[in-house]
DSSP file (Angstrom, degrees, kcal/mol; ACC not computed):
  #  RESIDUE AA STRUCTURE BP1 BP2  ACC     N-H-->O    O-->H-N    N-H-->O    O-->H-N    TCO  KAPPA ALPHA  PHI   PSI    X-CA   Y-CA   Z-CA
    1    1 A M              0   0    0      0, 0.0     2,-0.3     0, 0.0    84,-0.0   0.000 360.0 360.0 360.0 133.1   84.2  -36.6   40.4
    2    2 A V        -     0   0    0     11,-0.1     2,-0.4     9,-0.0    11,-0.2  -0.929 360.0-139.1-135.4 160.3   81.9  -33.8   41.5
    3    3 A V  E     -A   12   0A   0      9,-2.4     9,-2.0    -2,-0.3     2,-0.6  -0.988  17.4-143.4-119.3 131.4   80.3  -30.7   40.1
    4    4 A V  E     -A   11   0A   0     -2,-0.4     2,-0.3     7,-0.2     7,-0.2  -0.836  19.2-127.0 -95.8 125.0   80.2  -27.5   42.1
    5    5 A R     >  -     0   0    0      5,-3.2     4,-2.2    -2,-0.6     3,-0.1  -0.542   9.4-146.7 -70.9 130.8   77.0  -25.5   41.7
    6    6 A N  T  4 S+     0   0    0     -2,-0.3    -1,-0.2     1,-0.2    -2,-0.0   0.816  92.4  60.0 -65.5 -30.5   77.9  -21.9   40.8
    7    7 A T  T  4 S-     0   0    0      1,-0.1    -1,-0.2     3,-0.1    -2,-0.0   0.899 129.6  -2.5 -70.7 -41.4   74.9  -20.6   42.6
    8    8 A D  T  4 S-     0   0    0      2,-0.1    -2,-0.2    -3,-0.1    -1,-0.1   0.416  89.6-113.8-134.8   1.1   75.6  -21.8   46.1
    9    9 A G     <  +     0   0    0     -4,-2.2    -3,-0.1     1,-0.2     2,-0.1   0.510  66.1 141.6  79.4   2.9   78.8  -23.9   46.0
   10   10 A T        -     0   0    0     -6,-0.1    -5,-3.2    -5,-0.1     2,-0.3  -0.346  48.8-116.7 -75.3 162.9   77.1  -27.2   46.9
   11   11 A L  E     +A    4   0A   0     -7,-0.2     2,-0.3    78,-0.1    -7,-0.2  -0.705  32.9 172.5-102.2 150.6   78.3  -30.4   45.3
   12   12 A R  E     -A    3   0A   0     -9,-2.0    -9,-2.4    -2,-0.3     3,-0.1  -0.969  38.0 -93.4-147.4 163.1   76.3  -32.7   43.0
   13   13 A A        -     0   0    0     -2,-0.3   -11,-0.1   -11,-0.2     2,-0.1  -0.488  50.2-104.0 -72.1 147.4   76.9  -35.7   40.9
   14   14 A P        -     0   0    0      0, 0.0    -1,-0.1     0, 0.0     2,-0.1  -0.414  35.8-116.7 -69.6 150.7   77.7  -35.0   37.2
   15   15 A T     >  -     0   0    0      1,-0.1     4,-2.3    -2,-0.1     5,-0.2  -0.385  25.8-107.0 -79.7 165.3   75.0  -35.6   34.7
   16   16 A A  H  > S+     0   0    0      1,-0.2     4,-2.5     2,-0.2     5,-0.2   0.881 121.8  53.4 -59.8 -38.2   75.3  -38.2   32.0
   17   17 A S  H  > S+     0   0    0      2,-0.2     4,-2.1     1,-0.2    -1,-0.2   0.868 107.8  50.2 -68.1 -34.7   75.7  -35.5   29.4
   18   18 A E  H  > S+     0   0    0      2,-0.2     4,-1.1     1,-0.2    -2,-0.2   0.903 112.3  47.3 -67.8 -40.7   78.6  -33.9   31.4
   19   19 A L  H  <>S+     0   0    0     -4,-2.3     5,-2.4     1,-0.2     6,-0.4   0.903 111.8  50.6 -65.4 -40.2   80.3  -37.3   31.7
   20   20 A A  H ><5S+     0   0    0     -4,-2.5     3,-1.5     1,-0.2    -2,-0.2   0.890 104.9  56.7 -64.7 -39.0   79.8  -37.9   28.0
   21   21 A A  H 3<5S+     0   0    0     -4,-2.1    -1,-0.2     1,-0.3    -2,-0.2   0.805 107.0  50.1 -63.0 -28.1   81.3  -34.5   27.2
   22   22 A L  T 3<5S-     0   0    0     -4,-1.1    -1,-0.3    -3,-0.3    -2,-0.2   0.480 118.0-115.9 -85.6  -3.4   84.4  -35.6   29.0
   23   23 A G  T X 5S+     0   0    0     -3,-1.5     3,-0.6    -4,-0.3    -3,-0.2   0.626  79.5 126.3  80.4  13.4   84.5  -38.8   27.0
   24   24 A L  T 3 <S+     0   0    0     -5,-2.4    -4,-0.2     1,-0.2    54,-0.1   0.610  71.3  47.1 -82.4 -11.3   83.9  -40.9   30.1
   25   25 A L  T 3  S+     0   0    0     -6,-0.4    -1,-0.2    -5,-0.1    -5,-0.1   0.317  88.6 102.2-110.1   7.4   80.9  -42.8   28.7
   26   26 A S  S <  S-     0   0    0     -3,-0.6     2,-0.1    -6,-0.1     3,-0.0  -0.718  79.4-110.6 -89.7 139.7   82.5  -43.7   25.4
   27   27 A P        -     0   0    0      0, 0.0     2,-0.3     0, 0.0    47,-0.1  -0.396  34.7-108.3 -66.4 146.1   83.7  -47.2   24.9
   28   28 A L        -     0   0    0     45,-0.2     2,-0.7    -2,-0.1    24,-0.1  -0.579  31.2-134.0 -74.2 136.7   87.5  -47.5   24.6
   29   29 A N        +     0   0    0     -2,-0.3    24,-3.0    22,-0.3    25,-0.3  -0.837  36.9 160.5-101.0 113.0   88.5  -48.3   21.0
   30   30 A H        +     0   0    0     -2,-0.7     2,-0.3    22,-0.2    -1,-0.1  -0.006  33.5 128.7-115.6  26.3   91.1  -51.1   20.7
   31   31 A S        -     0   0    0      1,-0.1    -2,-0.0     2,-0.1    21,-0.0  -0.617  44.7-162.4 -84.1 140.4   90.4  -51.9   17.1
   32   32 A D    >   +     0   0    0     -2,-0.3     3,-1.7     2,-0.1     2,-0.1   0.338  47.5 131.4 -99.6   6.6   93.3  -52.0   14.6
   33   33 A E  T 3  S+     0   0    0      1,-0.3     3,-0.1     3,-0.0    -2,-0.1  -0.393  77.6   7.3 -62.4 127.9   91.0  -51.7   11.6
   34   34 A G  T 3  S+     0   0    0      1,-0.3    -1,-0.3    -2,-0.1     2,-0.2   0.355  92.0 134.7  83.9  -5.5   92.2  -49.0    9.2
   35   35 A L    <   -     0   0    0     -3,-1.7     2,-0.5    14,-0.1    -1,-0.3  -0.567  42.7-149.8 -77.5 142.5   95.5  -48.4   11.0
   36   36 A V        -     0   0    0     12,-0.3    12,-0.6    -2,-0.2     2,-0.3  -0.944   5.9-136.7-120.2 129.5   98.5  -48.3    8.6
   37   37 A Q  E     -B   47   0B   0     -2,-0.5     2,-0.5    10,-0.1    10,-0.2  -0.632  16.6-156.6 -78.6 139.3  102.1  -49.2    9.4
   38   38 A V  E     -B   46   0B   0      8,-2.9     8,-2.3    -2,-0.3     2,-0.6  -0.980   3.3-152.0-119.1 121.6  104.7  -46.8    8.1
   39   39 A V  E     -B   45   0B   0     -2,-0.5     6,-0.2     6,-0.2     5,-0.1  -0.842  16.9-148.8 -94.4 122.1  108.2  -48.2    7.5
   40   40 A H    >   -     0   0    0      4,-3.1     3,-2.7    -2,-0.6    -2,-0.0  -0.468  27.5-102.8 -89.1 160.3  110.8  -45.4    7.9
   41   41 A P  T 3  S+     0   0    0      0, 0.0    -1,-0.1     0, 0.0    -2,-0.0   0.789 121.8  55.1 -53.8 -30.9  114.2  -45.2    6.0
   42   42 A N  T 3  S-     0   0    0      2,-0.1     3,-0.1     1,-0.0    -3,-0.0   0.434 122.5-105.0 -85.3   2.9  116.1  -46.4    9.1
   43   43 A G  S <  S+     0   0    0     -3,-2.7     2,-0.1     1,-0.3    -1,-0.0   0.295  76.6 132.7  96.2 -10.0  113.9  -49.5    9.2
   44   44 A T        -     0   0    0     -5,-0.1    -4,-3.1     1,-0.0     2,-0.4  -0.389  46.1-141.7 -73.0 156.1  111.7  -48.6   12.2
   45   45 A V  E     -B   39   0B   0     -6,-0.2     2,-0.3    -3,-0.1    -6,-0.2  -0.964  19.6-179.1-121.0 134.9  108.0  -49.1   11.9
   46   46 A S  E     -B   38   0B   0     -8,-2.3    -8,-2.9    -2,-0.4     2,-0.4  -0.918  11.2-160.3-130.4 159.3  105.4  -46.7   13.3
   47   47 A I  E     -B   37   0B   0     -2,-0.3     2,-0.8   -10,-0.2   -10,-0.1  -0.991  20.3-133.6-138.8 128.6  101.6  -46.6   13.4
   48   48 A D        -     0   0    0    -12,-0.6   -12,-0.3    -2,-0.4    -2,-0.0  -0.757  18.6-159.9 -77.9 113.0   99.4  -43.6   14.0
   49   49 A L    >   -     0   0    0     -2,-0.8     3,-1.8     3,-0.1    -1,-0.1   0.507  19.7-138.6 -78.7  -3.9   96.9  -45.0   16.6
   50   50 A Q  T 3   -     0   0    0      1,-0.3     3,-0.1     3,-0.1    -2,-0.1   0.873  68.6 -52.4  50.5  47.3   94.3  -42.3   15.8
   51   51 A D  T 3  S+     0   0    0      1,-0.2     3,-0.3     2,-0.1    -1,-0.3   0.669 110.0 128.0  63.8  19.3   93.4  -41.8   19.5
   52   52 A R    <   +     0   0    0     -3,-1.8    -1,-0.2     1,-0.2   -22,-0.2  -0.491  48.8  41.6 -94.9 172.0   92.8  -45.6   20.0
   53   53 A Y  S    S+     0   0    0    -24,-3.0     2,-0.2     1,-0.2    -1,-0.2   0.766  76.1 153.3  62.6  29.2   94.3  -47.9   22.6
   54   54 A Q        -     0   0    0    -25,-0.3     2,-0.3    -3,-0.3    -1,-0.2  -0.568  33.4-141.4 -83.1 154.3   93.8  -45.3   25.3
   55   55 A E        -     0   0    0     -2,-0.2     2,-0.4   -27,-0.0    16,-0.0  -0.806   4.8-146.5-116.3 157.7   93.4  -46.6   28.9
   56   56 A L        +     0   0    0     -2,-0.3    16,-3.2     2,-0.0     2,-0.4  -0.989  15.9 176.2-128.6 129.2   91.2  -45.3   31.7
   57   57 A S  E     +C   71   0C   0     -2,-0.4     2,-0.3    14,-0.2    14,-0.2  -1.000   4.6 173.7-132.5 134.3   92.0  -45.3   35.4
   58   58 A M  E     -C   70   0C   0     12,-2.6    12,-2.7    -2,-0.4     2,-0.3  -0.978   7.9-167.9-137.3 150.3   89.8  -43.8   38.1
   59   59 A A  E     +C   69   0C   0     -2,-0.3     2,-0.3    10,-0.2    10,-0.2  -0.964   8.0 172.3-135.5 154.1   90.0  -43.8   41.9
   60   60 A R  E     -C   68   0C   0      8,-2.2     8,-2.7    -2,-0.3     2,-0.6  -0.976  33.0-117.7-152.7 162.9   87.6  -42.9   44.6
   61   61 A V  E     -C   67   0C   0     -2,-0.3     6,-0.2     6,-0.2     5,-0.1  -0.942  35.1-138.8-104.7 122.1   87.3  -43.1   48.4
   62   62 A A    >   -     0   0    0      4,-3.1     3,-2.2    -2,-0.6    23,-0.1  -0.216  29.0 -98.2 -75.3 169.0   84.4  -45.2   49.5
   63   63 A A  T 3  S+     0   0    0      1,-0.3    -1,-0.1     2,-0.1    22,-0.0   0.799 125.2  55.5 -59.1 -29.9   82.0  -44.3   52.3
   64   64 A D  T 3  S-     0   0    0      2,-0.1    -1,-0.3     1,-0.0     3,-0.1   0.426 121.6-107.0 -84.7   2.6   84.0  -46.6   54.6
   65   65 A G  S <  S+     0   0    0     -3,-2.2    -2,-0.1     1,-0.3     2,-0.1   0.337  76.2 134.3  91.7  -7.0   87.2  -44.8   53.8
   66   66 A S        -     0   0    0     -5,-0.1    -4,-3.1     1,-0.1     2,-0.4  -0.402  56.5-118.9 -74.8 154.6   88.7  -47.5   51.7
   67   67 A R  E     -C   61   0C   0     -6,-0.2     2,-0.4    -3,-0.1    -6,-0.2  -0.780  28.5-167.8 -94.7 137.3   90.3  -46.7   48.3
   68   68 A Q  E     -C   60   0C   0     -8,-2.7    -8,-2.2    -2,-0.4     2,-0.4  -0.959   0.5-163.9-126.4 144.7   88.8  -48.2   45.2
   69   69 A M  E     -C   59   0C   0     -2,-0.4     2,-0.4   -10,-0.2   -10,-0.2  -0.966   6.0-165.3-131.4 144.2   90.3  -48.2   41.7
   70   70 A L  E     -C   58   0C   0    -12,-2.7   -12,-2.6    -2,-0.4     2,-0.4  -0.997   8.2-173.2-127.7 132.1   88.8  -48.9   38.2
   71   71 A C  E     -C   57   0C   0     -2,-0.4   -14,-0.2   -14,-0.2    -2,-0.0  -0.993  65.4  -9.8-127.8 132.9   90.9  -49.5   35.2
   72   72 A N  S    S+     0   0    0    -16,-3.2     2,-0.1    -2,-0.4    -1,-0.1   0.872  83.2 179.7  56.2  46.9   89.7  -49.9   31.6
   73   73 A G        -     0   0    0    -17,-0.2   -45,-0.2    -3,-0.1    -1,-0.2  -0.456  30.4-115.4 -82.1 151.1   86.0  -50.0   32.3
   74   74 A A     >  -     0   0    0     -2,-0.1     4,-2.6   -47,-0.1     3,-0.4  -0.413  41.9 -99.5 -70.8 159.0   83.2  -50.2   29.9
   75   75 A P  H  > S+     0   0    0      0, 0.0     4,-2.4     0, 0.0     5,-0.2   0.872 125.1  50.2 -52.5 -40.8   80.9  -47.2   29.8
   76   76 A Q  H  > S+     0   0    0      1,-0.2     4,-2.3     2,-0.2     5,-0.2   0.887 111.1  49.2 -65.6 -37.6   78.3  -48.8   32.0
   77   77 A T  H  > S+     0   0    0     -3,-0.4     4,-2.6     2,-0.2    -1,-0.2   0.901 110.4  50.4 -67.9 -41.4   81.0  -49.8   34.6
   78   78 A V  H  X S+     0   0    0     -4,-2.6     4,-2.6     2,-0.2     5,-0.2   0.934 111.6  47.9 -61.8 -46.4   82.4  -46.2   34.6
   79   79 A A  H  X S+     0   0    0     -4,-2.4     4,-2.9    -5,-0.2     5,-0.2   0.930 113.3  47.3 -61.3 -45.8   79.0  -44.7   35.2
   80   80 A A  H  X S+     0   0    0     -4,-2.3     4,-1.9     1,-0.2    -1,-0.2   0.906 112.2  51.0 -62.5 -41.0   78.2  -47.2   38.0
   81   81 A F  H  X S+     0   0    0     -4,-2.6     4,-0.7     2,-0.2    -2,-0.2   0.922 114.8  42.4 -62.2 -45.6   81.6  -46.5   39.5
   82   82 A L  H >< S+     0   0    0     -4,-2.6     3,-0.6     1,-0.2     4,-0.2   0.930 117.4  44.5 -68.7 -45.7   81.1  -42.8   39.5
   83   83 A F  H >< S+     0   0    0     -4,-2.9     3,-1.3     1,-0.2    -1,-0.2   0.728  99.8  69.6 -76.7 -20.4   77.5  -42.7   40.6
   84   84 A A  H >< S+     0   0    0     -4,-1.9     3,-1.5     1,-0.3    -1,-0.2   0.844  92.1  61.1 -62.7 -32.0   78.1  -45.3   43.4
   85   85 A A  T << S+     0   0    0     -4,-0.7     3,-0.4    -3,-0.6    -1,-0.3   0.689  99.1  58.5 -66.7 -16.4   80.1  -42.6   45.2
   86   86 A W  T <   +     0   0    0     -3,-1.3    -1,-0.3    -4,-0.2    -2,-0.2   0.179  67.6 105.4-100.9  17.0   76.9  -40.5   45.3
   87   87 A S  S <  S+     0   0    0     -3,-1.5    -1,-0.2     1,-0.3    -2,-0.1   0.806 103.9  14.1 -66.2 -25.7   74.7  -43.0   47.2
   88   88 A S  S  > S+     0   0    0     -3,-0.4     4,-0.6    -4,-0.2    -1,-0.3  -0.558  77.3 162.7-143.7  77.1   75.2  -40.7   50.2
   89   89 A P  H  >  +     0   0    0      0, 0.0     4,-2.7     0, 0.0     5,-0.2   0.673  56.0  82.0 -74.0 -17.0   76.6  -37.4   49.0
   90   90 A K  H  > S+     0   0    0      1,-0.2     4,-2.6     2,-0.2     5,-0.2   0.909  91.1  47.5 -61.8 -44.6   75.8  -35.2   52.0
   91   91 A P  H  > S+     0   0    0      0, 0.0     4,-2.4     0, 0.0    -1,-0.2   0.926 114.5  48.1 -61.7 -40.3   78.8  -36.2   54.1
   92   92 A L  H  X S+     0   0    0     -4,-0.6     4,-2.5     2,-0.2     5,-0.2   0.935 112.3  48.6 -62.2 -46.4   81.1  -35.7   51.2
   93   93 A A  H  X S+     0   0    0     -4,-2.7     4,-2.6     1,-0.2    -1,-0.2   0.902 111.1  50.6 -61.2 -41.4   79.6  -32.3   50.4
   94   94 A A  H  X S+     0   0    0     -4,-2.6     4,-1.8    -5,-0.2    -1,-0.2   0.911 110.7  49.2 -65.0 -41.6   79.8  -31.2   54.0
   95   95 A E  H  X S+     0   0    0     -4,-2.4     4,-0.9    -5,-0.2    -2,-0.2   0.940 114.4  43.9 -62.3 -47.5   83.5  -32.2   54.2
   96   96 A V  H >< S+     0   0    0     -4,-2.5     3,-0.8     1,-0.2     4,-0.4   0.919 113.1  50.7 -66.6 -43.2   84.5  -30.4   51.1
   97   97 A N  H >< S+     0   0    0     -4,-2.6     3,-0.9     1,-0.2    -1,-0.2   0.831 107.6  54.7 -65.2 -30.8   82.5  -27.3   51.9
   98   98 A N  H 3< S+     0   0    0     -4,-1.8    -1,-0.2     1,-0.2    -2,-0.2   0.715 100.4  61.3 -74.3 -19.3   84.1  -27.2   55.4
   99   99 A E  T <<        0   0    0     -4,-0.9    -1,-0.2    -3,-0.8    -2,-0.2   0.532 360.0 360.0 -84.0  -5.3   87.6  -27.2   53.8
  100  100 A R    <         0   0    0     -3,-0.9    -1,-0.2    -4,-0.4    -2,-0.1   0.486 360.0 360.0 -73.2 360.0   87.0  -23.9   52.0
């Protein structure tokens, strides 16, 4: 994930507030507290999950070119996964800017 600066087109890592606005730093909610089963006339049962039980998958290309994947991470793990890609952002920025 990158943010492109409007002023000059360079790339930067997203801020914590930008990640939070996307919901990437919120813990995934797998609680069944307060969920209600509804039995329908035909006998089927449904539950409104109220935006719970969502899953998260992210992928990135590491500096060595290998592909890395994260599934269902805690907020701290997601942040570390995203920011690890920015340990040396200049080559990535140069590649993307050259493709324009």
